[in-house]
N, C-alpha and C positions, 0 to 999 in steps of 0.2 A: 109304557104302552107300546112304543116302537120295538123295544127289546122283546117283549112278549110275542108280538106279531112275527118278529124275525125268527124266534125259536120255533114257533108253531109252523111257519113256512118251511123251515129246515126239516122239521119232523116229517111233514107230508111229502117233501121232496125225497127224503130218505125212503119213505114207504113206496113212492112211485118208482124209484130206482130198483127197489127190491122186486116190485111187480114186473118190471121189464126183465129182470133176471129170471123170473119164473117162466115168462114166455119163451126165452131162449132155452131154458132147461127142457121144456116140453117139446119144443121144436126138435131138439136132439133126441128125445126119447121116441118120437114117432117117425123119424126120418128113415130108419131101416125098414119099417113096415111099408112105407110108401115106395121105397126103392127096391123092394123085394125081388121083383121080376128081373130087372137088369143085373142086380147083384147075383142072383142065382144062375143066370145065364153065363155071366163072366166066369164064375168059379165052378159051374156045373154041379150045383148043390142038389142033393136029394131032399124030399120033404122032411125026412128025419133030421138032416143036417141043418135045414132052415129052422126047425123048431129049437135045436140046440143054440143056434145063433141068436134067435129072438129071445130065448129065455135067459141068456147070459146076463143081461142087465138086471132082470127081475130078481133072480135068486141071490146074486151078489149084493144087490141093494137091500134086500131083506136081512141078510146076514150082518151087514155093516151099519145098519141104521142106529142101533143102540150104542155101539162103540163110538160112532161119530158124535152122538150127543154127549157121551162122557168126555170125549176129547174137547168139545166146545166148552164144557163146564170147567175143564182144567186149564186150558190155555186161552180161551176167549174167542170172540167172533173174528177179530181183526186178522190174527195169524192163520186161523183155520181157513178163512175166506181167501187169503192170499195163496196159501198152499193148494187149496182145492182148485183154484183157477189155473195154476201151473199144470196140475195133473190133467184137468179138463182140456186145456189147450193141447197138451201132448196127445191126448186121446183123439182129438179132432184131426191132428196132423197125421197120426198113425192110421186112422181110418182112410184118409185121403190117399195114402201111399201103400195101403195094404195090398199084398200080392197073393194072399192065400186066405182060406177060411179061418185058419188058426189066428192069423194076425187081426182079422176083423173081430173075432171073439175076444181077443186080448184087448182090442181098442174099446169094445163095449164094456168090459170089466173096468178098464181104466176110466171110462166115462162115468160109470157108476160111482167109483171111488171119488171122482171129482165133484159129482153132483149130490151125493148122499148127505153131506152136511148142510146143503143149502136151506131146506125148509126148517130144520132145527135152528140154524143160525139166524134165519129171517125172523122166526118167532122170538128168539132171544133178543135180537136187535130191537124189535118192536117193544119188548118188555123194558128195555133200557130207555128208549126214546119217548115212549108215550105214557101218559097218565092212565090210570085204570079205566076211566070213563071213555077213552078213545081207542083202547087196544083192540076191542072187538071189530070196530070199523076198519082199522089199519090191517088187521090180519085178514079180514074178509076181502080187502082190496087186492092183496097179492094172491090169496088163495083162488079168487075168481079167475085169475089169469091162467090157472092150470086147465080150466075148462075152455076159456076163450082160445088159448093157444092150440088146442086140439081142433077146434072148429075152423080157425083161419090157417093153421099150419099145414094141414093136409093139402089143400089146393095150392098153396104157395110152394111147398116143397115138391109137389107133383109137377108143377110148371117148371121149376128149376131143374129137376131131374130130366124131364122130357126135352128141355132145351139144351142143357149142357152136360148131362150125365150124372150118375149117382155120386161120384166123388166131389163134384163141384160144391155141393151144399156144405160138406165138412170143411173144404178149403176156405170158403167164404166165412164160415163160422169162426175158423181159427184166426183169420186176419181182421175180422170186423165185428166181433162179438160185443154186444152191449154189456155183457157181464164184466168186461174189462173195466168198465166205468165204476164198478162196485169194488174193485180189488186193487187199487193202487196204480192204474195205468192211465189216469187222466193226464191231460197236458199240464205243464208246469204252472200255468196261470191259475189252475184250479187246485193246486196242491193243498191250500189251506182248507178248502171245503172237503176235499178228499180225506184228509187226515181227521177232520171233525166227524165225517160220516162213519169212518171205520173205527174211531176211538170209542171204546166202551166207557161210559160215564163211571165215576167212582161209585155211585150208588144208583140203582134203578129208581125210576119214578114210582111213587106210591099212589 
């Protein structure tokens, strides 16, 4: 009985960590829209250039979504999650130090490459960890955060940008992101839980 409770608790802890990752994902997706005015003033961007900048994430995301899913099927959630966090962190760092429109666009494309596997990986992880009668609830838990993050992220990011500038949000994300908790950067005392969280079971729950 205790063992079943521990497994169930770990399952829902996993789902909650995935949900936190979704919030961080969407904070990053909306930050450029919120910081549009100071960004355009710093780089003297025209409306057309702003549209190119804002669309860089969307078109690259659409192109790479299916290849990302194929990669997940071939090498698994654990390694894809680790690699995508390294790329994602590099994108945040590049955004914070970008000195031109081109570098900002490059950082958005890198951000997309780092984020595109997240939803397929999250869904695949839920399939591994949860029995069929709980998968719908678990998926709804993390998917709901994509809507919540838009609602709470806009005022939070607007406050950060107004207080410290548009680069600050990406710097803070690089150093303090909760996504790191999902991808092998937990303190040593949590190593066992981290490895269990990221390890794909031998067979999915049926």
